[in-house]
Backbone as CSV, one residue per row, in Angstrom:
resi,resn,N_x,N_y,N_z,CA_x,CA_y,CA_z,C_x,C_y,C_z
1,MET,58.949,-22.561,0.732,58.012,-23.815,0.323,58.837,-24.425,-1.146
2,PRO,59.432,-25.717,-1.103,59.818,-26.083,-2.648,58.843,-25.985,-3.645
3,SER,59.072,-25.756,-4.804,57.964,-25.408,-5.707,57.751,-27.037,-6.209
4,LEU,56.374,-27.493,-6.421,56.085,-28.392,-6.965,56.766,-29.062,-8.188
5,PRO,57.072,-30.336,-8.363,57.746,-30.816,-9.543,57.273,-30.338,-10.819
6,TRP,58.111,-29.531,-11.837,57.187,-29.456,-13.144,58.519,-29.539,-14.246
7,PRO,58.553,-29.862,-15.502,57.166,-30.759,-15.677,56.873,-32.455,-14.506
8,HIS,55.778,-32.542,-14.388,55.397,-33.610,-13.423,55.548,-34.862,-14.553
9,PRO,56.336,-36.059,-14.228,56.397,-37.371,-14.970,55.052,-37.529,-15.297
10,ALA,54.254,-37.458,-14.847,52.914,-37.909,-15.185,52.260,-37.306,-16.802
11,PHE,52.772,-36.213,-17.172,52.582,-35.333,-18.357,52.557,-36.555,-19.535
12,SER,53.711,-37.604,-19.427,53.953,-38.384,-20.470,52.618,-39.216,-20.332
13,HIS,51.557,-39.521,-19.866,50.732,-39.895,-19.727,49.680,-39.627,-20.748
14,PRO,48.947,-40.671,-21.353,47.975,-40.199,-22.697,47.416,-39.215,-22.511
15,GLY,46.644,-39.136,-21.372,45.472,-38.201,-20.698,46.023,-36.583,-21.220
16,PHE,46.896,-36.737,-20.637,47.689,-35.252,-20.997,47.716,-34.959,-22.386
17,ALA,48.181,-35.535,-23.298,48.383,-35.315,-24.448,47.973,-34.108,-25.304
18,PRO,46.551,-33.846,-25.250,46.132,-32.595,-25.478,46.614,-31.310,-24.991
19,PHE,47.209,-31.521,-23.655,47.180,-30.304,-22.975,48.960,-30.055,-23.044
20,ARG,49.537,-30.777,-23.361,51.128,-30.672,-23.630,51.806,-29.444,-23.759
21,PRO,51.271,-29.087,-25.110,51.745,-27.793,-25.820,51.713,-26.704,-24.815
22,PHE,50.246,-26.596,-23.957,50.081,-25.644,-23.184,50.974,-25.391,-22.249
23,LEU,51.112,-26.889,-21.355,51.850,-27.028,-20.525,53.367,-26.753,-20.694
24,SER,53.826,-26.684,-21.666,55.043,-26.748,-21.851,55.836,-25.252,-21.986
25,ARG,54.710,-24.448,-22.007,55.004,-22.971,-22.255,55.681,-22.825,-20.411
26,PHE,55.575,-23.239,-19.386,55.697,-23.042,-18.084,57.050,-23.728,-17.748
27,SER,58.011,-22.875,-17.254,59.351,-23.659,-16.994,59.306,-24.136,-15.447
28,LEU,58.382,-23.793,-14.523,58.202,-23.986,-13.196,56.862,-24.255,-13.115
29,PHE,56.280,-24.529,-11.894,54.944,-24.796,-11.445,54.592,-23.391,-11.529
30,PRO,53.399,-23.284,-12.375,52.649,-21.635,-12.884,52.192,-21.075,-11.358
31,ASP,52.567,-20.021,-11.301,51.961,-18.899,-10.041,51.029,-18.109,-10.809
32,HIS,50.559,-17.135,-9.936,49.354,-16.489,-10.514,49.846,-15.451,-11.796
33,ALA,51.290,-15.119,-11.599,51.764,-13.970,-12.448,51.524,-14.975,-13.925
34,ASP,52.072,-16.075,-13.717,52.312,-16.783,-15.063,50.973,-16.951,-16.097
35,TRP,49.821,-17.331,-15.298,48.343,-17.392,-15.709,47.963,-16.299,-15.997
36,ALA,48.602,-14.932,-15.538,48.076,-13.639,-15.776,48.527,-13.289,-17.195
37,ALA,50.125,-13.954,-17.278,50.917,-13.560,-18.537,50.193,-14.134,-19.744
38,CYS,49.551,-15.115,-19.610,48.867,-15.792,-20.637,47.285,-15.231,-21.083
39,ALA,47.166,-15.203,-22.314,45.836,-14.493,-23.114,44.901,-15.109,-22.138
40,ALA,43.760,-14.330,-21.667,42.686,-14.809,-21.408,41.816,-15.773,-21.846
41,PRO,41.722,-16.819,-20.917,41.011,-18.263,-22.029,39.590,-17.636,-22.627
42,CYS,38.841,-16.559,-22.104,37.644,-16.310,-22.833,37.505,-14.966,-21.920
43,GLN,36.030,-14.504,-22.480,35.800,-13.128,-21.890,34.034,-13.516,-21.160
44,LEU,33.868,-12.821,-20.318,32.162,-12.956,-20.002,31.510,-11.739,-20.936
45,ASP,30.730,-12.158,-21.092,29.536,-11.057,-22.238,29.523,-9.531,-21.917
46,SER,29.755,-9.291,-20.818,30.319,-7.968,-20.555,31.626,-7.587,-20.892
47,GLY,32.516,-8.446,-21.525,33.809,-8.170,-22.084,34.723,-8.337,-20.920
48,ILE,34.332,-8.678,-19.371,35.448,-8.596,-18.676,36.367,-10.158,-18.904
49,PRO,37.693,-9.924,-19.213,38.147,-11.178,-19.276,38.109,-12.332,-17.800
50,VAL,38.020,-13.955,-18.147,38.189,-14.383,-17.010,39.884,-14.595,-16.719
51,ARG,40.002,-14.568,-15.146,41.223,-14.430,-14.917,41.259,-15.275,-13.811
52,PHE,42.668,-15.716,-12.922,42.939,-16.561,-12.348,43.585,-16.006,-11.080
53,VAL,43.202,-16.109,-9.934,43.496,-14.960,-8.495,43.581,-15.887,-7.240
54,ALA,44.068,-15.262,-6.556,44.336,-15.670,-5.044,42.870,-15.922,-4.440
55,PRO,42.467,-17.066,-3.654,41.246,-16.838,-3.047,41.000,-16.100,-2.054
56,GLU,42.174,-15.379,-1.292,41.893,-14.165,-0.568,41.614,-13.115,-1.205
57,LEU,41.754,-12.641,-2.451,41.215,-11.718,-3.046,39.619,-11.554,-3.984
58,ILE,39.052,-12.593,-2.868,37.395,-12.878,-3.884,36.812,-12.945,-2.422
59,SER,35.758,-12.047,-2.444,34.591,-12.367,-1.282,33.453,-13.050,-1.607
60,ASP,33.065,-13.132,-3.071,31.951,-13.812,-3.462,32.110,-15.056,-3.476
61,TYR,30.949,-15.778,-3.493,30.945,-17.109,-3.499,31.749,-17.734,-4.890
62,TYR,32.298,-18.962,-4.922,33.154,-19.043,-6.227,32.421,-19.000,-7.566
63,GLU,31.255,-19.409,-7.595,30.340,-19.467,-9.223,30.111,-17.637,-9.124
64,THR,29.930,-17.034,-8.258,29.007,-15.760,-8.413,30.462,-14.873,-8.719
65,ALA,31.464,-14.820,-8.071,32.844,-14.100,-8.596,32.928,-14.437,-9.968
66,ILE,32.767,-15.450,-10.350,33.021,-15.421,-11.791,31.983,-14.956,-12.601
67,THR,31.054,-15.218,-12.418,29.853,-14.520,-13.056,29.933,-12.915,-12.954
68,ARG,30.397,-12.459,-11.956,30.218,-11.091,-11.900,31.714,-10.231,-12.357
69,ASP,32.891,-11.126,-11.975,33.865,-10.373,-12.064,35.120,-11.184,-12.985
70,GLY,34.518,-12.473,-13.329,35.584,-12.987,-14.214,36.615,-13.836,-13.316
71,THR,36.633,-13.345,-12.084,37.755,-14.000,-11.292,37.799,-15.476,-10.937
72,VAL,38.408,-16.422,-10.930,38.512,-17.530,-10.966,39.358,-17.990,-9.456
73,ALA,38.874,-18.113,-8.483,39.561,-18.641,-7.316,40.882,-19.979,-7.512
74,THR,42.037,-19.511,-7.040,42.968,-20.490,-7.554,44.336,-20.136,-6.693
75,ARG,44.081,-21.587,-5.938,45.084,-21.643,-4.809,46.352,-21.832,-5.310
76,ALA,47.595,-21.168,-4.654,48.855,-21.292,-5.102,49.416,-22.637,-4.924
77,ASP,50.447,-23.261,-5.506,51.135,-24.367,-5.279,49.987,-25.346,-5.258
78,ASN,48.994,-25.621,-6.039,47.901,-26.489,-6.059,47.504,-27.150,-7.247
79,TRP,47.929,-28.544,-7.294,47.560,-29.305,-8.528,45.991,-28.999,-9.101
80,HIS,45.180,-29.307,-8.378,43.857,-29.212,-8.616,43.278,-27.868,-8.932
81,ASP,43.830,-26.787,-8.434,43.526,-25.570,-9.137,44.246,-25.191,-10.413
82,ALA,45.483,-25.406,-10.498,46.081,-25.364,-11.863,45.600,-26.233,-12.656
83,PHE,45.212,-27.252,-12.568,44.248,-28.201,-13.666,43.272,-27.496,-13.854
84,ASN,42.391,-26.854,-13.089,41.279,-25.947,-13.516,41.598,-25.041,-14.562
85,ALA,42.461,-24.279,-14.273,43.217,-23.044,-15.126,43.210,-23.780,-16.257
86,LEU,43.953,-24.917,-16.289,44.450,-25.447,-17.683,43.035,-26.004,-18.791
87,ILE,42.247,-26.241,-17.861,40.735,-26.866,-18.691,40.065,-25.410,-19.232
88,TRP,40.139,-24.752,-17.964,39.371,-23.327,-18.595,40.181,-22.575,-20.114
89,HIS,41.553,-22.993,-20.084,42.078,-22.424,-21.115,41.831,-23.625,-22.673
90,HIS,41.404,-24.610,-22.578,41.099,-25.922,-23.527,39.697,-25.889,-23.669
91,PHE,38.831,-25.587,-22.800,37.158,-25.582,-22.557,36.729,-24.294,-22.588
92,PRO,37.065,-23.076,-22.756,36.223,-21.972,-22.276,34.956,-21.894,-22.298
93,HIS,34.504,-22.112,-23.471,32.960,-22.237,-23.667,32.322,-23.233,-23.132
94,SER,32.637,-24.111,-22.523,31.847,-25.105,-21.414,32.137,-24.673,-20.312
95,LYS,33.518,-24.081,-19.626,33.235,-23.946,-18.551,32.531,-22.452,-18.349
96,LEU,32.344,-21.403,-19.445,31.618,-20.408,-18.881,30.137,-20.943,-18.878
97,ALA,29.762,-22.274,-20.023,28.449,-22.895,-19.692,27.934,-23.338,-18.370
98,PHE,29.080,-24.105,-17.726,28.844,-24.487,-16.464,28.759,-23.583,-15.481
99,ASN,29.387,-22.582,-15.368,29.169,-21.358,-14.412,28.030,-20.785,-14.668
100,ALA,27.325,-20.530,-15.711,26.252,-19.878,-16.042,24.939,-20.817,-15.646
101,LEU,25.137,-22.171,-15.560,24.179,-23.316,-14.923,24.101,-23.251,-13.643
102,HIS,25.131,-22.852,-13.048,25.301,-22.841,-11.470,24.621,-21.930,-11.044
103,GLN,24.833,-20.839,-11.940,24.522,-19.293,-11.308,22.829,-19.343,-11.589
104,ARG,22.519,-19.965,-12.700,20.659,-19.971,-12.751,20.008,-20.702,-11.822
105,GLU,20.837,-22.115,-11.161,20.205,-23.042,-10.213,20.473,-22.167,-9.067
106,ILE,21.530,-21.564,-8.555,21.421,-20.503,-7.224,20.380,-19.766,-7.442
107,THR,20.158,-19.021,-8.604,19.451,-17.841,-8.315,18.023,-18.308,-8.063
108,ARG,17.769,-19.630,-9.131,16.233,-20.167,-8.720,15.679,-21.114,-7.242
109,SER,16.803,-21.146,-6.762,17.068,-21.582,-5.301,16.818,-21.018,-4.251
110,SER,15.524,-21.254,-3.190,15.321,-20.434,-2.139,16.430,-20.745,-1.047
111,ASN,17.415,-22.161,-1.495,18.237,-22.087,-0.405,19.684,-22.303,-1.344
112,PRO,20.502,-21.516,-1.685,21.731,-21.734,-2.652,22.380,-22.692,-2.086
113,ALA,22.631,-23.057,-0.725,23.538,-23.896,-0.054,23.123,-25.399,-0.604
114,GLN,21.918,-25.218,-0.842,21.101,-26.952,-1.157,21.557,-27.056,-2.509
115,ARG,22.503,-28.432,-3.318,22.353,-28.477,-4.374,21.325,-29.543,-4.917
116,GLY,20.935,-29.532,-6.117,20.104,-30.431,-6.774,20.616,-31.017,-7.794
117,PRO,20.009,-32.175,-8.485,20.351,-33.308,-9.362,21.101,-32.371,-10.768
118,VAL,20.700,-31.009,-10.941,21.435,-30.360,-12.066,22.984,-29.950,-11.567
119,ARG,23.130,-29.491,-10.580,24.077,-28.846,-10.498,25.164,-29.870,-9.897
120,ASP,24.677,-30.863,-9.369,25.285,-32.000,-9.036,26.031,-32.613,-10.541
121,ALA,25.269,-32.638,-11.345,25.742,-33.401,-12.463,26.737,-32.560,-13.007
122,ALA,26.536,-31.047,-13.332,27.407,-30.321,-13.734,28.719,-30.243,-12.845
123,THR,28.810,-30.455,-11.703,30.213,-30.618,-10.966,30.743,-31.999,-10.964
124,LEU,30.152,-33.030,-11.195,30.636,-34.386,-11.440,31.225,-34.560,-12.932
125,LEU,30.492,-33.686,-14.132,31.575,-33.739,-15.097,32.541,-32.747,-15.467
126,ASP,32.350,-31.628,-14.412,33.295,-30.437,-14.707,34.480,-31.227,-13.584
127,GLU,34.221,-31.928,-12.803,35.314,-32.146,-11.710,36.043,-33.645,-12.385
128,CYS,35.372,-34.537,-13.093,36.021,-36.209,-13.108,35.526,-36.398,-14.372
129,GLY,35.054,-35.246,-15.509,34.560,-35.878,-16.742,35.370,-36.293,-17.758
130,LEU,35.099,-37.116,-18.749,35.560,-37.197,-19.890,34.845,-37.533,-20.796
131,LEU,35.242,-36.808,-22.203,34.312,-37.123,-23.445,34.597,-38.072,-24.274
132,ILE,33.933,-39.202,-24.453,34.133,-40.286,-25.090,33.734,-39.945,-26.709
133,THR,34.542,-39.892,-27.555,34.016,-39.818,-29.076,33.927,-41.067,-30.152
134,SER,33.167,-41.169,-30.525,33.253,-42.176,-31.597,32.820,-42.078,-33.028
135,SER,33.065,-42.574,-34.308,32.145,-42.553,-35.401,31.619,-43.830,-35.461
136,ASP,31.631,-44.571,-34.724,30.557,-45.804,-34.713,29.520,-45.974,-33.439
137,PRO,28.601,-45.880,-33.897,27.651,-45.742,-32.721,27.518,-47.151,-32.049
138,ALA,27.983,-48.251,-32.587,27.976,-49.397,-31.862,28.766,-49.323,-30.618
139,LEU,29.741,-48.790,-30.842,30.802,-48.560,-29.280,30.329,-47.706,-28.684
140,LEU,29.860,-46.803,-28.990,29.095,-45.999,-27.707,27.361,-46.861,-27.129
141,ASP,27.187,-47.792,-28.154,26.317,-48.590,-27.170,27.019,-49.436,-26.198
142,ALA,28.244,-49.867,-26.765,28.917,-50.714,-25.865,29.057,-50.051,-24.471
143,LEU,29.574,-48.728,-24.722,29.888,-47.905,-23.229,28.420,-47.986,-22.403
144,ALA,27.386,-47.729,-22.909,26.066,-47.652,-22.450,25.856,-49.041,-21.482
145,ALA,26.132,-50.051,-22.542,25.773,-51.567,-21.953,27.134,-51.990,-21.328
146,HIS,27.990,-51.103,-20.677,29.233,-51.789,-19.743,29.871,-53.063,-20.561
147,ASP,29.876,-52.778,-21.979,30.501,-54.103,-22.636,31.801,-53.682,-23.025
148,TRP,32.313,-53.909,-21.418,34.249,-53.513,-21.255,35.007,-53.984,-22.501
149,GLN,34.588,-55.020,-22.785,35.351,-56.196,-23.865,35.449,-55.392,-25.487
150,ALA,34.318,-55.042,-25.668,34.278,-54.403,-26.981,34.749,-53.076,-27.053
151,LEU,34.181,-52.156,-25.716,34.762,-50.670,-25.861,36.161,-50.880,-25.724
152,PHE,36.775,-51.508,-25.252,38.319,-51.680,-24.957,39.393,-52.096,-25.667
153,ALA,38.644,-52.563,-26.826,39.311,-53.410,-27.639,40.408,-52.350,-28.427
154,ALA,41.642,-52.747,-28.302,42.687,-51.806,-28.951,42.575,-51.231,-30.371
155,GLU,42.053,-52.047,-31.133,41.908,-51.580,-32.647,40.752,-50.658,-32.935
156,HIS,40.392,-50.480,-31.847,39.316,-49.080,-31.982,39.909,-47.612,-31.702
157,TRP,40.845,-47.581,-30.529,41.463,-46.096,-30.261,41.917,-45.648,-30.984
158,SER,41.853,-44.340,-31.262,42.575,-43.358,-32.294,42.260,-43.448,-33.674
159,VAL,41.283,-44.669,-33.827,40.950,-44.704,-35.150,39.281,-44.482,-35.537
160,ARG,38.654,-44.801,-34.812,37.279,-44.840,-34.429,36.581,-44.465,-33.131
161,LEU,37.535,-44.123,-32.121,37.348,-43.982,-30.910,38.391,-43.527,-30.023
162,GLY,38.168,-42.365,-29.186,39.055,-41.519,-28.148,38.175,-40.943,-26.929
163,ALA,39.096,-40.499,-26.315,39.017,-39.923,-24.981,39.330,-38.767,-24.868
164,CYS,38.677,-37.717,-24.041,39.209,-36.385,-23.694,39.201,-36.414,-22.548
165,VAL,40.084,-35.834,-21.424,39.607,-35.327,-20.138,39.304,-33.957,-20.203
166,ILE,38.100,-33.945,-19.718,37.669,-32.544,-19.379,37.466,-32.091,-17.624
167,GLY,37.770,-33.275,-16.761,37.778,-32.781,-15.443,38.684,-32.888,-14.882
168,HIS,39.269,-31.561,-14.399,40.497,-31.229,-13.688,40.903,-32.207,-12.540
169,ALA,40.136,-32.728,-11.807,40.142,-33.425,-10.650,40.478,-35.102,-11.093
170,THR,40.080,-35.131,-12.648,40.629,-36.325,-13.500,42.209,-36.492,-13.837
171,LEU,42.239,-35.012,-14.238,43.814,-34.881,-14.521,44.701,-35.046,-13.031
172,GLU,44.215,-34.637,-12.173,45.052,-34.540,-10.908,45.119,-36.006,-10.358
173,SER,44.244,-36.791,-10.882,44.059,-38.270,-10.483,45.013,-38.990,-11.057
174,LEU,45.685,-38.251,-12.316,46.773,-39.065,-13.235,48.053,-38.869,-12.681
175,LEU,48.089,-37.938,-11.503,49.370,-37.648,-11.171,49.991,-38.996,-10.373
176,ASN,49.407,-39.618,-9.771,49.258,-40.810,-8.909,47.810,-41.951,-8.863
177,PRO,47.890,-42.459,-10.399,46.507,-43.111,-10.475,46.485,-44.739,-9.824
178,PHE,45.529,-45.409,-9.246,45.390,-46.492,-8.782,43.839,-46.839,-9.584
179,ILE,44.115,-48.242,-9.161,43.306,-49.139,-10.075,41.895,-48.982,-8.952
180,GLY,40.727,-48.639,-10.206,39.421,-48.645,-9.330,38.875,-47.024,-9.705
181,LEU,39.907,-46.065,-10.276,39.306,-44.964,-10.584,38.350,-44.733,-11.878
182,THR,37.259,-44.009,-11.742,36.283,-43.844,-12.650,35.787,-42.500,-13.075
183,GLY,35.110,-42.519,-13.753,34.642,-40.895,-14.029,33.310,-40.721,-14.717
184,LYS,32.563,-40.046,-14.612,31.473,-39.718,-15.426,31.875,-39.031,-16.990
185,CYS,30.986,-39.779,-17.969,31.544,-39.506,-19.197,30.401,-39.036,-19.961
186,VAL,30.647,-38.248,-21.388,29.831,-37.900,-22.405,29.934,-38.548,-23.304
187,PRO,29.068,-39.683,-24.023,29.360,-40.254,-25.675,29.145,-38.801,-26.484
188,VAL,29.884,-38.889,-27.374,29.881,-37.868,-28.608,30.025,-38.632,-29.806
189,LEU,28.875,-38.673,-30.699,28.742,-39.186,-31.971,29.890,-38.286,-32.986
190,VAL,30.628,-38.499,-33.420,31.658,-37.804,-34.728,31.733,-38.159,-35.798
191,PRO,31.963,-37.446,-36.982,32.125,-38.004,-38.311,33.471,-38.737,-38.270
192,PRO,33.715,-39.464,-39.075,35.183,-40.619,-39.469,36.069,-39.403,-39.317
193,GLU,36.137,-38.554,-40.165,37.451,-37.282,-40.372,37.636,-36.542,-38.968
194,TYR,36.788,-36.633,-38.164,37.007,-36.422,-36.870,38.616,-36.420,-36.410
195,PHE,38.801,-37.871,-36.383,40.144,-38.468,-36.113,41.341,-38.377,-37.136
196,ASN,41.197,-37.595,-37.791,42.168,-37.095,-38.772,42.611,-35.948,-38.359
197,GLN,41.977,-34.810,-37.596,41.920,-33.666,-37.139,42.787,-33.627,-36.032
198,ASP,43.770,-32.605,-35.965,44.680,-32.162,-34.876,43.851,-32.259,-33.601
199,SER,44.722,-32.362,-32.470,44.051,-32.280,-31.116,43.443,-30.918,-30.664
200,GLN,44.119,-29.819,-31.431,43.429,-28.726,-31.220,42.238,-28.583,-31.625
201,HIS,41.993,-29.089,-32.890,40.587,-28.905,-33.535,39.548,-29.725,-33.222
202,GLN,39.871,-30.908,-32.577,39.150,-31.609,-31.890,38.679,-30.993,-30.694
203,LEU,39.664,-30.502,-29.792,39.211,-29.978,-28.653,38.074,-28.517,-28.922
204,ALA,38.400,-28.141,-29.944,37.510,-26.926,-30.053,35.930,-27.218,-30.548
205,ALA,36.294,-28.190,-31.121,34.708,-28.735,-31.620,34.156,-29.387,-30.297
206,LEU,34.665,-30.285,-29.470,34.236,-30.788,-28.041,33.820,-29.553,-27.589
207,ASP,34.557,-28.524,-27.155,34.003,-27.196,-26.344,32.681,-26.860,-26.942
208,ARG,32.919,-26.541,-28.279,31.565,-25.960,-28.850,30.166,-26.891,-28.388
209,THR,30.372,-28.024,-28.874,29.258,-28.723,-28.657,28.966,-28.995,-27.300
210,LEU,29.794,-29.167,-26.624,29.348,-29.204,-24.887,28.768,-27.776,-24.491
211,ALA,29.143,-27.079,-24.790,29.057,-25.850,-24.473,27.402,-25.660,-24.973
212,THR,27.155,-25.737,-26.131,25.636,-25.592,-26.520,24.816,-26.482,-25.708
213,ALA,25.052,-27.619,-25.694,24.198,-28.598,-24.932,23.997,-28.104,-23.692
214,ILE,25.015,-27.780,-22.806,24.660,-27.202,-21.252,23.841,-25.888,-21.322
215,SER,24.445,-25.076,-22.235,23.283,-23.702,-22.154,21.900,-24.042,-22.818
216,ALA,21.771,-25.095,-23.578,20.516,-25.339,-23.990,19.655,-26.459,-23.084
217,GLY,20.389,-26.825,-21.383,19.658,-27.469,-20.515,19.558,-29.113,-20.833
218,TRP,20.903,-29.352,-21.401,20.913,-31.034,-21.783,21.278,-31.596,-20.585
219,LEU,21.882,-30.919,-19.737,22.447,-31.702,-18.541,21.369,-31.364,-17.203
220,GLN,20.969,-32.434,-16.987,19.957,-32.746,-15.854,20.069,-33.443,-14.551
221,SER,20.956,-34.488,-14.591,20.961,-35.505,-13.833,22.170,-36.236,-14.028
222,PRO,22.894,-36.614,-12.706,24.182,-37.233,-12.835,23.831,-38.586,-13.273
223,ARG,22.376,-39.324,-13.395,22.450,-40.297,-14.278,22.563,-40.639,-15.346
224,GLN,22.079,-39.460,-16.416,22.431,-39.298,-17.263,24.154,-39.365,-18.488
225,LEU,24.851,-39.824,-16.927,26.453,-39.754,-17.556,26.673,-41.032,-17.303
226,PRO,27.142,-41.835,-18.269,27.637,-43.005,-18.183,28.894,-42.975,-17.171
227,VAL,29.115,-44.025,-16.448,30.283,-44.175,-15.748,31.229,-44.910,-16.478
228,LEU,32.792,-44.429,-16.700,33.812,-45.326,-17.176,34.762,-45.645,-16.376
229,PRO,35.274,-46.626,-16.640,36.460,-47.048,-15.836,37.772,-46.731,-16.515
230,TRP,38.393,-45.140,-16.457,39.199,-45.107,-17.768,40.309,-45.708,-17.732
231,LEU,40.775,-46.362,-16.777,42.261,-46.733,-16.886,42.041,-48.175,-17.681
232,GLY,40.896,-48.301,-18.068,40.737,-49.707,-19.104,41.001,-49.105,-20.296
233,ILE,41.299,-47.707,-20.780,41.399,-47.294,-21.931,42.803,-47.714,-22.728
234,PRO,42.808,-48.362,-23.733,44.311,-48.846,-24.176,45.424,-47.885,-23.928
235,GLY,46.400,-48.211,-23.236,47.569,-47.245,-22.817,47.320,-46.404,-21.947
236,TRP,46.377,-46.460,-21.026,46.189,-45.519,-19.861,46.458,-46.305,-18.518
237,TRP,47.045,-47.515,-18.495,47.514,-48.259,-17.479,48.198,-49.354,-17.810
238,PRO,49.237,-49.624,-17.099,50.534,-50.418,-17.306,50.356,-51.715,-17.784
239,GLU,49.163,-52.236,-17.197,49.856,-53.693,-17.269,47.993,-54.073,-17.378
240,GLN,47.686,-54.198,-18.919,46.078,-53.970,-19.187,45.928,-55.534,-19.923
241,ASP,46.320,-56.856,-19.064,46.358,-57.912,-19.310,44.675,-58.447,-19.197
242,ALA,44.809,-59.766,-19.295,43.135,-60.269,-19.130,42.684,-60.396,-18.007
243,ALA,43.615,-60.557,-16.789,42.972,-60.485,-15.306,42.621,-59.302,-14.914
244,PHE,43.461,-57.886,-15.684,42.792,-56.581,-15.174,41.400,-56.604,-15.894
245,TYR,41.311,-56.593,-16.935,39.653,-56.480,-17.584,38.825,-57.450,-16.612
246,ALA,39.088,-58.690,-16.069,38.240,-59.577,-15.684,37.686,-58.970,-14.059
247,ASP,38.415,-58.303,-13.658,38.195,-57.598,-12.440,36.802,-56.978,-12.467
248,THR,35.811,-57.244,-11.798,34.694,-56.915,-12.002,34.515,-55.909,-10.971
249,THR,35.202,-55.856,-9.697,34.927,-54.864,-8.620,35.666,-53.528,-9.807
250,HIS,36.237,-53.428,-10.712,36.543,-52.342,-11.433,35.520,-52.219,-12.519
251,PHE,35.475,-52.977,-13.593,34.928,-53.176,-14.596,33.700,-53.845,-14.716
252,CYS,32.598,-52.913,-13.967,31.322,-53.619,-13.153,30.269,-54.006,-14.429
253,PRO,29.589,-55.027,-14.459,28.610,-55.380,-15.367,27.523,-54.510,-14.958
254,GLN,26.898,-54.175,-15.982,25.595,-53.275,-16.589,24.526,-53.772,-14.981
255,PRO,24.534,-52.932,-14.284,23.001,-53.258,-13.088,21.986,-53.571,-13.963
256,PRO,21.106,-54.724,-13.687,19.789,-55.068,-14.425,18.898,-54.083,-14.562
257,ARG,18.790,-53.018,-13.595,17.844,-52.167,-13.542,18.245,-51.229,-14.900
258,GLN,19.150,-51.195,-15.151,19.461,-50.022,-16.543,19.271,-50.904,-17.605
259,ARG,18.665,-50.142,-18.512,18.267,-50.501,-19.741,19.129,-50.042,-20.931
260,HIS,19.641,-51.072,-21.835,20.659,-50.591,-22.883,20.027,-49.845,-23.796
261,SER,20.627,-48.747,-24.643,20.089,-47.478,-25.168,21.003,-47.175,-26.193
262,HIS,20.384,-46.966,-27.412,21.068,-46.503,-28.625,21.736,-45.406,-28.600
263,THR,22.464,-45.038,-29.078,23.370,-44.001,-29.051,22.981,-42.729,-30.199
264,THR,22.415,-43.289,-31.002,22.051,-42.060,-32.129,21.134,-40.923,-31.690
265,ARG,21.482,-39.684,-32.349,20.690,-38.589,-31.900,19.004,-38.925,-31.415
266,ALA,18.460,-39.772,-32.757,17.060,-39.510,-32.794,16.656,-40.686,-31.621
267,GLN,17.313,-41.494,-31.278,16.914,-42.442,-30.379,17.344,-42.268,-29.011
268,ASN,18.420,-41.349,-28.587,18.864,-41.070,-27.405,19.467,-39.792,-27.073
269,ALA,18.855,-38.609,-26.473,18.927,-37.199,-26.658,20.292,-37.262,-25.660
270,LEU,20.671,-38.106,-24.970,21.976,-38.085,-24.027,23.092,-38.135,-24.873
271,THR,23.280,-38.493,-25.755,24.408,-38.345,-26.870,24.518,-36.937,-27.257
272,LEU,25.644,-36.653,-27.245,25.912,-35.344,-28.412,26.340,-35.780,-29.804
273,VAL,26.258,-34.960,-30.594,26.496,-35.263,-32.125,27.142,-34.124,-32.477
274,ILE,28.430,-34.507,-33.032,29.179,-33.414,-33.906,29.073,-33.934,-35.590
275,ALA,28.356,-33.059,-36.361,27.926,-33.474,-37.507,29.037,-32.975,-38.487
């Protein structure tokens, strides 16, 4: 079986920017031995390192295997699972928090196969999530209000507004993107100096903040996570003209039933804050 293309041309997309240094350590599509040669992204409380193994070596349910043995089922020659491993290496605390959330909910349920809103929210964020950072609360208000013209104004991005992919399925979508892609996102209010930091310091701060929130029970329902048509982020799609942003099938207006809410911590507990 021929190896999947590596590096993929899509790695030049801005969404991959914070992950390129790590991706560059591989000369071919990484296999299990390549992942094993990397330092473990994190350890369980028991000291067992998290590692990426073939699914056939695991007999437990996916989340339970991580909780008990630190083993993450990872299919060979599979972009989705490779990007999952990549996110583990960049958001290790958040991934452990996601796993602990799932395990708690499974333990509480009389029917572990039946998922509730908490696990649904965690899965959506883990698979298709983005973290939207801004030092200007008004821009996060624009996100909540679906004010796409204000949110996607190019002069804000990388200066007082940023986006970081945390969903491995979103990274997979970037390999062959198409108009209409959306994701669930987390608004994060940050200090102005955040945008002067390098990407690794930014990722570390986001990881700590999100993990703390998940562990504290912040994630309750998919409805608390705003929807973002992320191809509208400046530079994330090749043809971002007026007609592109005027397409309301993609850039949907805010539904009348939704109420605009402010994003400061005192007024909206759904916005995370990096002090």
